[in-house]
N, C-alpha and C positions, 0 to 999 in steps of 0.2 A: 758503373753499374751499382756501386754500393749506395749511390744517392737515390736510386730508384726505389729500393725497399724502404728506405728512411722516409722518403715522401709519402709513400703508401701508408706507412705506419702513422705518420703525422696527420694525414688526411683522415685516417680512421679515428684517431684520437680527437681530432677537431669535430668530426661528425658525431662521435660519442658524447663529447661535451655539449654540443648543441642539443642533442637528444636529451641529455640530463637536465639541461636548462629548461627545456620544454616540459619535462616531467615535473620539475620543481614548480614551474609556473602553473601547472594543473593541479598539483597537490596543495599549494598554499591556501587557495580559497576553500578547499575541502578541510583542511586542518583548521582553518578559522571556524568553520561551520561546526566542526566536531567539538572544538573547544567551547563554543557558545552553547551547544546542546548540553555539554558536560556541566557547565556553569548553571544552566537553568535547572538541570536535574538536581544538582546539589542544593539550589535554592528551594526547589520544590521538596526535596527530601528533608530539608531543614524545616519546612513548614509544619511538619508532624500532622498529616492528615489523620483524623481520628478514625480508628478502625470501625467504629459504629457508623460513622458517616459513609465510609467506603462500603460497608456491608449494606447499608440502606440503599445507596445508589445502585449497587449490584442487584439487589433483590427487586427494586423498581424496574430496572432494565430487563431482568429476566421475565417479570410479570408482563410487561409491555410486549416483549418479544413473543411470549406464549399467546397473548390475546391476538397479536397480528397474525400468528400462524393459524390459530383458530378461525379468524375471520376469513383468511384466504381459503382455508379448507371448506368453510361453510359457503363461501362465494362460488367455488368451483362446483359444489353440489348443487347449488341454486341455478347456475348457468346450465349444467348438464340436464337438470330437471326441466327448466324452460325450453331448452333445445328439443329435448324428447317430446315434450308436450306439443310444441309447434309442429314437429314432424308427424306426430300422431293426428293432429288436427287436419294437416295437409293430406295425409293418407286417407282420412275419413271423408274429406270433400271429393277425392278422386273416386270413391266408391259409388 
């Protein structure tokens, strides 16, 4: 009877070891990716992007975003106007 619990423990240990091997196999590629990203970040950080360049790109981006939002807002107004106008013309024809 004492061999029964021992084999159960051994089976559980083998299953746990297999599970850990599977986890290690899954983690290794992620670890390599993280190391690669860290290396690229360090290289980027070492490139010393000028604050003026960063600020210029940021302000250009914000300006383009603002213009796009304004165009979308104007487009909606124009579409609403055209729809209302066509509905009005259709109702005038019905009279």
